[in-house]
TORPA-4810 file (N, C-alpha, C, O; in nm, 3 decimals):
<nodes>
NODE_1_-0.630_-2.013_1.430_-0.579_-1.883_1.467_-0.605_-1.783_1.353_-0.589_-1.818_1.236_M
NODE_2_-0.645_-1.665_1.386_-0.677_-1.564_1.286_-0.550_-1.512_1.219_-0.448_-1.489_1.284_A
NODE_3_-0.559_-1.493_1.089_-0.447_-1.440_1.014_-0.436_-1.289_1.038_-0.537_-1.219_1.037_E
NODE_4_-0.315_-1.240_1.059_-0.296_-1.097_1.081_-0.310_-1.023_0.949_-0.268_-1.072_0.844_K
NODE_5_-0.371_-0.904_0.957_-0.389_-0.822_0.838_-0.340_-0.681_0.866_-0.323_-0.640_0.981_T
NODE_6_-0.318_-0.609_0.760_-0.278_-0.468_0.768_-0.363_-0.392_0.667_-0.383_-0.438_0.555_V
NODE_7_-0.413_-0.276_0.707_-0.494_-0.193_0.618_-0.411_-0.072_0.577_-0.358_0.000_0.661_T
NODE_8_-0.402_-0.050_0.447_-0.326_0.064_0.395_-0.419_0.155_0.316_-0.517_0.110_0.256_V
NODE_9_-0.387_0.283_0.317_-0.464_0.383_0.244_-0.369_0.465_0.159_-0.262_0.504_0.205_E
NODE_10_-0.407_0.489_0.034_-0.324_0.571_-0.053_-0.347_0.717_-0.020_-0.460_0.765_-0.020_Q
NODE_11_-0.238_0.790_0.008_-0.248_0.932_0.042_-0.171_1.021_-0.054_-0.177_1.143_-0.043_I
NODE_12_-0.099_0.960_-0.149_-0.021_1.037_-0.245_-0.049_0.991_-0.387_-0.088_0.876_-0.409_G
NODE_13_-0.028_1.080_-0.481_-0.054_1.050_-0.621_0.070_0.990_-0.687_0.182_1.034_-0.659_S
NODE_14_0.052_0.891_-0.773_0.166_0.835_-0.845_0.208_0.916_-0.968_0.297_0.875_-1.041_P
NODE_15_0.143_1.030_-0.990_0.178_1.114_-1.104_0.322_1.164_-1.085_0.360_1.206_-0.976_I
NODE_16_0.399_1.159_-1.192_0.540_1.198_-1.194_0.627_1.114_-1.100_0.729_1.162_-1.051_R
NODE_17_0.587_0.991_-1.076_0.669_0.897_-0.998_0.726_0.793_-1.092_0.680_0.777_-1.205_R
NODE_18_0.827_0.724_-1.045_0.885_0.617_-1.125_0.780_0.510_-1.152_0.690_0.488_-1.070_E
NODE_19_0.792_0.443_-1.265_0.696_0.338_-1.302_0.695_0.228_-1.197_0.590_0.168_-1.172_A
NODE_20_0.808_0.202_-1.136_0.817_0.098_-1.033_0.726_0.129_-0.913_0.665_0.039_-0.857_R
NODE_21_0.719_0.257_-0.876_0.633_0.296_-0.764_0.487_0.282_-0.802_0.405_0.240_-0.720_Q
NODE_22_0.453_0.317_-0.926_0.315_0.301_-0.974_0.276_0.154_-0.972_0.165_0.119_-0.930_R
NODE_23_0.365_0.068_-1.018_0.337_-0.075_-1.022_0.323_-0.133_-0.882_0.244_-0.225_-0.861_Q
NODE_24_0.399_-0.081_-0.786_0.387_-0.127_-0.647_0.251_-0.092_-0.591_0.190_-0.173_-0.522_T
NODE_25_0.202_0.028_-0.619_0.068_0.067_-0.574_-0.039_-0.025_-0.635_-0.132_-0.066_-0.566_L
NODE_26_-0.024_-0.056_-0.762_-0.120_-0.146_-0.827_-0.113_-0.284_-0.764_-0.215_-0.349_-0.744_I
NODE_27_0.008_-0.329_-0.731_0.026_-0.457_-0.664_-0.040_-0.462_-0.528_-0.086_-0.567_-0.484_G
NODE_28_-0.044_-0.347_-0.460_-0.111_-0.338_-0.331_-0.262_-0.323_-0.347_-0.335_-0.328_-0.248_L
NODE_29_-0.309_-0.307_-0.469_-0.452_-0.293_-0.494_-0.501_-0.150_-0.478_-0.620_-0.127_-0.456_G
NODE_30_-0.410_-0.054_-0.489_-0.446_0.086_-0.475_-0.425_0.156_-0.608_-0.325_0.133_-0.676_L
NODE_31_-0.519_0.242_-0.647_-0.501_0.316_-0.771_-0.566_0.454_-0.768_-0.557_0.529_-0.865_N
NODE_32_-0.632_0.488_-0.658_-0.691_0.621_-0.645_-0.670_0.672_-0.503_-0.658_0.592_-0.410_K
NODE_33_-0.665_0.802_-0.487_-0.643_0.861_-0.356_-0.752_0.821_-0.257_-0.869_0.810_-0.293_L
NODE_34_-0.712_0.800_-0.134_-0.798_0.769_-0.019_-0.866_0.632_-0.030_-0.958_0.602_0.046_H
NODE_35_-0.820_0.550_-0.122_-0.872_0.414_-0.131_-0.799_0.327_-0.029_-0.678_0.338_-0.013_R
NODE_36_-0.873_0.242_0.040_-0.816_0.155_0.143_-0.822_0.011_0.099_-0.911_-0.030_0.024_Q
NODE_37_-0.724_-0.067_0.148_-0.719_-0.208_0.114_-0.666_-0.285_0.235_-0.567_-0.244_0.296_R
NODE_38_-0.730_-0.394_0.270_-0.685_-0.481_0.378_-0.610_-0.598_0.317_-0.664_-0.671_0.233_T
NODE_39_-0.485_-0.616_0.359_-0.397_-0.718_0.303_-0.341_-0.806_0.413_-0.337_-0.765_0.528_L
NODE_40_-0.296_-0.927_0.379_-0.232_-1.011_0.480_-0.100_-0.948_0.524_-0.027_-0.892_0.441_P
NODE_41_-0.069_-0.957_0.651_0.052_-0.896_0.706_0.169_-0.994_0.690_0.200_-1.072_0.780_D
NODE_42_0.232_-0.989_0.572_0.345_-1.076_0.542_0.468_-0.989_0.516_0.455_-0.869_0.493_T
NODE_43_0.588_-1.048_0.521_0.709_-0.971_0.491_0.705_-0.910_0.350_0.757_-0.800_0.330_P
NODE_44_0.646_-0.979_0.253_0.637_-0.926_0.118_0.549_-0.801_0.114_0.585_-0.702_0.049_A
NODE_45_0.436_-0.806_0.182_0.347_-0.690_0.187_0.413_-0.573_0.258_0.405_-0.459_0.212_T
NODE_46_0.480_-0.601_0.369_0.550_-0.495_0.442_0.659_-0.432_0.357_0.682_-0.311_0.365_R
NODE_47_0.727_-0.512_0.276_0.830_-0.460_0.186_0.773_-0.368_0.081_0.832_-0.266_0.047_G
NODE_48_0.656_-0.405_0.028_0.591_-0.320_-0.071_0.546_-0.188_-0.009_0.558_-0.082_-0.071_M
NODE_49_0.495_-0.194_0.113_0.454_-0.072_0.183_0.575_0.017_0.207_0.567_0.138_0.191_I
NODE_50_0.686_-0.043_0.246_0.809_0.033_0.272_0.859_0.102_0.145_0.912_0.213_0.152_E
NODE_51_0.842_0.038_0.029_0.889_0.094_-0.098_0.811_0.219_-0.139_0.864_0.305_-0.209_A
NODE_52_0.686_0.229_-0.096_0.604_0.346_-0.132_0.548_0.413_-0.006_0.436_0.463_-0.006_V
NODE_53_0.628_0.414_0.100_0.579_0.467_0.228_0.542_0.615_0.220_0.466_0.663_0.304_K
NODE_54_0.594_0.688_0.122_0.559_0.829_0.106_0.426_0.848_0.033_0.375_0.960_0.025_H
NODE_55_0.369_0.739_-0.019_0.242_0.747_-0.091_0.127_0.678_-0.017_0.011_0.694_-0.055_L
NODE_56_0.158_0.600_0.087_0.056_0.527_0.160_0.074_0.546_0.310_0.179_0.589_0.358_V
NODE_57_-0.032_0.512_0.383_-0.022_0.511_0.529_-0.095_0.387_0.580_-0.192_0.340_0.521_R
NODE_58_-0.045_0.337_0.692_-0.110_0.221_0.755_-0.220_0.273_0.845_-0.197_0.359_0.930_V
NODE_59_-0.341_0.222_0.827_-0.457_0.266_0.902_-0.468_0.183_1.029_-0.468_0.060_1.024_V
NODE_60_-0.478_0.250_1.143_-0.497_0.184_1.271_-0.642_0.143_1.285_-0.732_0.216_1.245_E
NODE_61_-0.664_0.028_1.342_-0.802_-0.019_1.360_-0.861_0.028_1.490_-0.976_-0.004_1.520_K
</nodes>
């Protein structure tokens, strides 16, 4: 069975954000605007996306 994935794109800058939010973006593999990353759809990944939902968006396939 195929593993479910989610694609996220960074749409906001981490400048003047808490260090925790910057580290979450790095953990998601994002560090520049409009960069996209496909990740496994796990509760941990969803939690990280929720923590920085104002800086990222989920890309529909």
